[in-house]
MDTraj code that builds the backbone (N, CA, C; nanometers):
import mdtraj as md
import numpy as np

residues = "MET TRP THR ARG GLN HIS LYS GLN ARG ASN THR GLY ARG LEU ILE VAL PRO ALA ILE CYS ALA ALA PHE LEU ALA TYR PHE GLY TYR HIS ALA TYR HIS GLY GLU PHE GLY ILE TYR SER LYS HIS ARG VAL GLU ALA ARG VAL ALA GLU LEU GLN GLN ASP LEU ALA THR VAL ARG LYS GLU ARG LEU GLN LEU GLU HIS ARG VAL ARG LEU LEU HIS ASP GLY THR ILE GLU LYS ASP MET LEU ASP GLU GLN ALA ARG ARG ALA LEU ASN VAL SER ASN PRO ASP GLU ILE ILE ILE MET LEU ASP ARG GLN ASP TRP ARG PRO ALA ARG".split()
xyz = np.array([
    [1.1568, -2.1609, 14.5644],
    [1.1810, -2.0903, 14.4382],
    [1.3222, -2.1004, 14.3900],
    [1.3282, -2.1170, 14.2622],
    [1.4448, -2.1230, 14.2051],
    [1.4920, -1.9952, 14.1423],
    [1.6188, -1.9392, 14.1587],
    [1.6469, -1.8110, 14.0933],
    [1.8049, -1.8363, 14.0058],
    [1.7841, -1.7835, 13.9108],
    [1.8946, -1.7822, 13.8213],
    [1.9907, -1.6727, 13.8326],
    [2.1101, -1.7002, 13.8837],
    [2.1974, -1.5801, 13.8824],
    [2.2933, -1.5970, 13.7753],
    [2.2599, -1.4786, 13.6870],
    [2.3811, -1.4412, 13.5551],
    [2.4998, -1.3384, 13.6137],
    [2.6110, -1.4170, 13.5565],
    [2.7121, -1.3615, 13.5609],
    [2.7231, -1.2505, 13.4766],
    [2.7501, -1.1011, 13.5175],
    [2.7717, -1.0141, 13.4041],
    [2.8825, -1.0199, 13.3152],
    [2.8724, -1.0506, 13.1916],
    [2.9777, -1.0516, 13.1129],
    [3.0395, -0.9125, 13.0424],
    [3.1768, -0.9262, 13.0358],
    [3.2445, -0.8077, 12.9715],
    [3.2297, -0.7939, 12.8237],
    [3.1997, -0.8993, 12.7549],
    [3.2301, -0.9359, 12.6044],
    [3.0918, -0.8494, 12.5436],
    [2.9660, -0.8201, 12.6024],
    [2.8961, -0.7566, 12.5862],
    [2.9036, -0.5812, 12.5284],
    [2.9920, -0.5511, 12.6292],
    [3.0331, -0.4157, 12.6172],
    [3.1363, -0.3928, 12.5361],
    [3.1951, -0.4850, 12.4601],
    [3.3150, -0.4728, 12.3781],
    [3.2325, -0.5008, 12.1946],
    [3.1295, -0.5287, 12.2061],
    [3.0673, -0.5271, 12.0731],
    [3.0529, -0.4257, 11.9642],
    [2.9903, -0.3189, 12.0324],
    [2.9735, -0.1957, 11.9814],
    [3.1248, -0.1428, 11.9316],
    [3.2228, -0.1170, 12.0136],
    [3.3416, -0.0528, 11.9836],
    [3.4223, -0.1790, 11.8815],
    [3.3996, -0.2937, 11.8968],
    [3.4755, -0.3818, 11.7844],
    [3.4178, -0.3567, 11.6328],
    [3.2663, -0.3292, 11.6438],
    [3.2110, -0.3162, 11.4861],
    [3.2569, -0.1664, 11.4525],
    [3.2638, -0.0578, 11.5550],
    [3.2901, 0.0494, 11.5030],
    [3.4710, 0.0471, 11.4487],
    [3.5237, -0.0167, 11.5124],
    [3.6628, -0.0152, 11.4604],
    [3.6754, -0.0985, 11.3423],
    [3.6161, -0.2043, 11.3119],
    [3.5842, -0.2764, 11.1658],
    [3.5572, -0.1636, 11.1067],
    [3.4645, -0.0723, 11.0815],
    [3.4388, 0.0098, 10.9578],
    [3.5186, 0.0897, 10.9804],
    [3.5917, 0.1489, 11.0706],
    [3.6996, 0.2471, 11.0546],
    [3.8142, 0.2000, 10.9675],
    [3.8411, 0.0726, 11.0053],
    [3.9356, -0.0053, 10.9773],
    [3.9267, -0.0138, 10.7761],
    [3.7884, -0.0657, 10.7765],
    [3.7545, -0.0780, 10.6386],
    [3.7450, 0.0571, 10.5422],
    [3.7213, 0.1494, 10.5942],
    [3.6705, 0.3237, 10.5156],
    [3.8202, 0.3461, 10.5552],
    [3.8959, 0.3224, 10.6227],
    [4.0267, 0.4001, 10.6511],
    [4.1300, 0.3178, 10.5366],
    [4.1221, 0.1980, 10.5013],
    [4.1903, 0.1121, 10.4080],
    [4.1623, 0.1789, 10.2702],
    [4.0138, 0.1901, 10.2587],
    [3.9739, 0.2175, 10.1193],
    [3.9992, 0.3547, 10.0638],
    [4.0160, 0.4347, 10.2103],
    [4.0743, 0.5773, 10.1810],
    [4.2031, 0.6014, 10.1474],
    [4.2745, 0.4951, 10.1549],
    [4.4135, 0.5127, 10.1296],
    [4.4569, 0.4307, 9.9870],
    [4.3795, 0.3198, 9.9862],
    [4.4049, 0.1937, 9.8642],
    [4.3364, 0.2221, 9.7779],
    [4.1910, 0.2688, 9.7953],
    [4.0759, 0.2589, 9.6859],
    [4.1202, 0.3181, 9.5578],
    [3.9879, 0.3282, 9.4848],
    [4.0161, 0.3611, 9.3569],
    [4.0219, 0.5263, 9.3321],
    [3.9755, 0.5943, 9.4288],
    [3.9914, 0.7344, 9.4139],
    [4.0679, 0.7803, 9.5843],
    [4.1629, 0.6764, 9.6517],
    [4.2417, 0.7087, 9.7500],
    [4.3392, 0.7648, 9.7395],
    [4.4052, 0.8095, 9.8236],
    [4.5535, 0.8972, 9.8593],
    [4.6611, 0.8519, 9.7377],
    [4.6759, 0.6833, 9.7681],
    [4.7741, 0.6312, 9.6815],
    [4.7472, 0.6564, 9.5287],
    [4.6031, 0.6452, 9.5017],
    [4.5788, 0.6224, 9.3673],
    [4.5857, 0.7810, 9.3338],
    [4.5794, 0.8870, 9.3797],
    [4.6276, 1.0290, 9.3636],
    [4.7559, 1.0344, 9.3405],
    [4.8742, 1.0112, 9.3840],
    [4.9746, 0.9849, 9.3615],
    [5.0204, 0.9293, 9.2383],
    [4.9790, 0.8042, 9.2202],
    [5.0089, 0.7584, 9.0974],
    [4.9660, 0.8137, 8.9826],
    [4.8321, 0.8946, 8.9925],
    [4.7711, 0.9551, 8.9015],
    [4.8843, 1.0703, 8.8588],
    [4.9121, 1.1541, 8.9842],
    [5.0034, 1.2706, 8.9325],
    [5.1389, 1.2231, 8.8809],
    [5.1830, 1.1424, 8.9182],
    [5.2959, 1.0832, 8.8491],
    [5.3026, 1.0507, 8.6675],
    [5.1602, 0.9813, 8.6626],
    [5.1599, 0.9552, 8.5197],
    [5.1152, 1.0849, 8.4586],
    [5.0629, 1.1866, 8.4945],
    [5.0298, 1.3137, 8.4296],
    [5.1718, 1.3852, 8.4186],
    [5.2605, 1.3732, 8.5230],
    [5.3910, 1.4468, 8.5018],
    [5.4719, 1.3597, 8.3733],
    [5.4574, 1.2086, 8.3640],
    [5.5081, 1.1409, 8.2560],
    [5.4405, 1.1892, 8.1141],
    [5.3195, 1.2085, 8.1167],
    [5.2439, 1.2173, 8.0096],
    [5.2738, 1.3627, 7.9452],
    [5.3174, 1.4434, 8.0563],
    [5.3410, 1.5795, 8.0057],
    [5.4855, 1.6154, 7.9697],
    [5.5604, 1.5361, 7.9864],
    [5.7102, 1.5345, 7.9295],
    [5.6975, 1.4492, 7.7966],
    [5.5948, 1.3633, 7.7598],
    [5.5835, 1.2962, 7.6277],
    [5.5285, 1.4076, 7.5591],
    [5.4271, 1.4613, 7.5926],
    [5.3631, 1.5810, 7.4991],
    [5.4723, 1.6900, 7.4809],
    [5.5584, 1.7340, 7.5579],
    [5.6610, 1.8449, 7.5415],
    [5.7550, 1.8087, 7.4096],
    [5.7841, 1.6462, 7.4378],
    [5.8568, 1.6082, 7.3351],
    [5.7863, 1.5878, 7.1651],
    [5.6753, 1.5458, 7.1757],
    [5.5919, 1.5218, 7.0618],
    [5.5616, 1.6733, 7.0138],
    [5.5246, 1.7940, 7.0996],
    [5.5139, 1.9138, 7.0397],
    [5.6588, 1.9880, 6.9771],
    [5.8007, 1.9438, 7.0317],
    [5.8777, 1.9673, 6.9616],
    [5.9198, 1.9151, 6.8362],
    [5.8967, 1.7841, 6.8328],
    [5.8996, 1.7196, 6.7285],
    [5.8097, 1.7684, 6.5985],
    [5.7041, 1.7987, 6.6386],
    [5.6010, 1.8761, 6.5579],
    [5.6410, 1.9831, 6.4968],
    [5.7067, 2.0694, 6.5834],
    [5.7559, 2.1908, 6.5274],
    [5.8477, 2.1628, 6.4157],
    [5.9301, 2.0705, 6.4652],
    [6.0653, 2.0636, 6.3704],
    [6.0058, 2.0017, 6.2275],
    [5.8903, 1.9177, 6.2196],
    [5.8315, 1.8631, 6.1074],
    [5.7697, 1.9872, 6.0276],
    [5.7055, 2.0864, 6.1066],
    [5.6327, 2.2182, 6.0782],
    [5.7297, 2.2885, 5.9919],
    [5.8144, 2.3100, 6.0313],
    [5.9368, 2.4023, 5.9737],
    [5.9804, 2.3244, 5.8187],
    [6.0242, 2.1686, 5.8519],
    [6.0449, 2.1125, 5.7216],
    [5.9327, 2.1285, 5.6062],
    [5.8101, 2.0995, 5.6451],
    [5.6833, 2.1192, 5.5463],
    [5.6824, 2.2692, 5.5039],
    [5.7094, 2.3718, 5.5864],
    [5.7362, 2.5094, 5.5485],
    [5.8255, 2.5325, 5.4210],
    [5.9564, 2.4429, 5.4250],
    [6.0370, 2.4643, 5.3507],
    [5.9982, 2.3982, 5.2298],
    [5.8819, 2.3176, 5.2362],
    [5.8715, 2.2878, 5.0774],
    [5.7230, 2.3198, 5.0185],
    [5.6853, 2.4515, 5.0666],
    [5.5643, 2.4943, 5.0095],
    [5.6128, 2.5547, 4.8736],
    [5.4931, 2.6032, 4.7919],
    [5.4998, 2.6150, 4.6772],
    [5.6140, 2.7703, 4.6936],
    [5.6813, 2.7890, 4.5791],
    [5.7585, 2.9307, 4.5914],
    [5.8661, 2.9285, 4.6856],
    [5.8650, 2.8646, 4.8056],
    [5.9615, 2.8880, 4.8728],
    [6.0620, 2.7637, 4.9237],
    [6.0493, 2.6730, 4.8164],
    [6.1220, 2.5357, 4.8040],
    [6.2624, 2.5778, 4.7939],
    [6.3568, 2.5103, 4.8769],
    [6.4814, 2.5459, 4.8889],
    [6.5753, 2.4490, 4.8022],
    [6.6570, 2.4459, 4.7263],
    [6.7487, 2.3700, 4.6359],
    [6.7924, 2.2677, 4.7404],
    [6.8345, 2.3030, 4.8529],
    [6.9137, 2.1842, 4.9086],
    [6.7716, 2.0714, 4.9763],
    [6.6674, 2.1250, 5.0011],
    [6.5549, 2.0334, 5.0579],
    [6.5124, 1.9714, 4.9439],
    [6.5009, 2.0179, 4.8366],
    [6.4602, 1.9448, 4.6935],
    [6.5567, 1.8278, 4.6702],
    [6.6997, 1.8591, 4.6569],
    [6.7848, 1.7499, 4.6354],
    [6.7823, 1.6821, 4.7626],
    [6.7480, 1.6735, 4.8684],
    [6.7570, 1.5593, 4.9714],
    [6.6418, 1.4899, 4.9627],
    [6.5322, 1.5452, 4.9414],
    [6.4159, 1.4788, 4.9390],
    [6.4281, 1.3807, 4.7967],
    [6.4751, 1.4271, 4.6824],
    [6.4972, 1.3536, 4.5343],
    [6.5950, 1.2420, 4.5504],
    [6.7013, 1.2472, 4.6306],
    [6.7755, 1.1479, 4.6388],
    [6.7294, 1.0397, 4.7436],
    [6.6554, 1.0933, 4.8548],
    [6.5783, 0.9770, 4.9393],
    [6.4820, 0.8958, 4.8622],
    [6.4090, 0.9796, 4.7849],
    [6.3069, 0.8918, 4.7198],
    [6.3650, 0.7928, 4.6089],
    [6.4784, 0.8327, 4.5286],
    [6.5203, 0.7669, 4.4130],
    [6.6336, 0.6682, 4.4737],
    [6.6814, 0.7203, 4.6091],
    [6.7984, 0.6060, 4.6665],
    [6.9334, 0.6063, 4.5526],
    [6.9584, 0.7561, 4.5325],
    [7.0845, 0.7555, 4.4674],
    [7.1413, 0.8704, 4.5506],
    [7.2951, 0.8930, 4.4978],
    [7.3955, 0.9601, 4.5341],
    [7.4919, 1.0063, 4.4398],
    [7.5854, 1.1308, 4.4567],
    [7.6646, 1.1362, 4.3813],
    [7.7965, 1.0640, 4.4059],
    [7.8771, 1.0526, 4.3252],
    [8.0142, 0.9727, 4.3349],
    [8.1017, 1.0267, 4.4326],
    [8.1117, 1.1517, 4.4641],
    [8.1921, 1.2325, 4.5453],
    [8.1370, 1.2358, 4.7011],
    [8.0071, 1.1856, 4.7055],
    [7.9819, 1.1821, 4.8477],
    [7.9952, 1.0546, 4.9155],
    [7.9986, 1.0752, 5.0815],
    [8.0024, 0.9802, 5.1616],
    [7.8832, 0.9649, 5.2180],
    [7.8428, 0.8191, 5.2327],
    [7.7211, 0.7623, 5.2698],
    [7.7354, 0.7015, 5.4146],
    [7.6575, 0.7609, 5.5345],
    [7.6773, 0.6661, 5.6305],
    [7.5542, 0.6034, 5.6760],
    [7.5750, 0.4860, 5.6682],
    [7.4252, 0.4186, 5.6847],
    [7.3967, 0.3781, 5.8523],
    [7.2670, 0.4218, 5.8975],
    [7.2336, 0.3938, 6.0044],
    [7.1306, 0.3032, 6.0418],
    [7.0891, 0.2504, 6.1501],
    [7.0032, 0.1449, 6.1662],
    [6.8577, 0.2408, 6.1923],
    [6.7544, 0.1827, 6.1426],
    [6.6440, 0.2372, 6.1339],
    [6.5878, 0.3139, 6.2565],
    [6.6287, 0.2340, 6.3711],
    [6.5764, 0.2919, 6.5244],
    [6.6705, 0.4034, 6.5538],
    [6.8047, 0.4353, 6.4795],
    [6.8887, 0.5395, 6.5319],
    [6.8519, 0.6337, 6.4450],
    [6.7422, 0.6515, 6.3488],
    [6.7695, 0.7466, 6.2351],
    [6.6612, 0.8237, 6.2954],
    [6.7086, 0.9637, 6.2974],
    [6.5942, 1.0979, 6.3445],
    [6.6011, 1.2004, 6.2182],
    [6.4821, 1.2638, 6.1816],
    [6.4799, 1.3500, 6.0807],
    [6.5694, 1.4601, 6.0808],
    [6.6276, 1.5017, 5.9983],
    [6.7252, 1.6310, 5.9847],
    [6.6423, 1.7583, 6.0665],
    [6.7302, 1.8295, 6.1241],
    [6.6441, 1.9489, 6.1899],
    [6.6570, 2.1068, 6.0761],
])
top = md.Topology()
chain = top.add_chain()
for i, resn in enumerate(residues, 1):
    res = top.add_residue(resn, chain, resSeq=i)
    for name in ("N", "CA", "C"):
        top.add_atom(name, md.element.get_by_symbol(name[0]), res)
traj = md.Trajectory(xyz[None], top)
């Protein structure tokens, strides 16, 4: 009678830990780099800080524009504001005035 003797292999014992390590590596990678991961959270927080700074700038500019609009309302129009708006619309100036030409990108509304 013939008998087969099998040598016990060590690779069988490593299959389950290798599969578990692969799953842990996969989920660990996506926990850090995934769409809702740790790194994405830091990028979103940086973007929020940048947008809040932009919002503060826009709010400040809006307040300045609202102040200029209030100066133009009926009954409260100031002569200087009226003169400035008329000169800008008609593109005229007085002979005794000095005109400083600015590039369009450097121009900011008066406060």
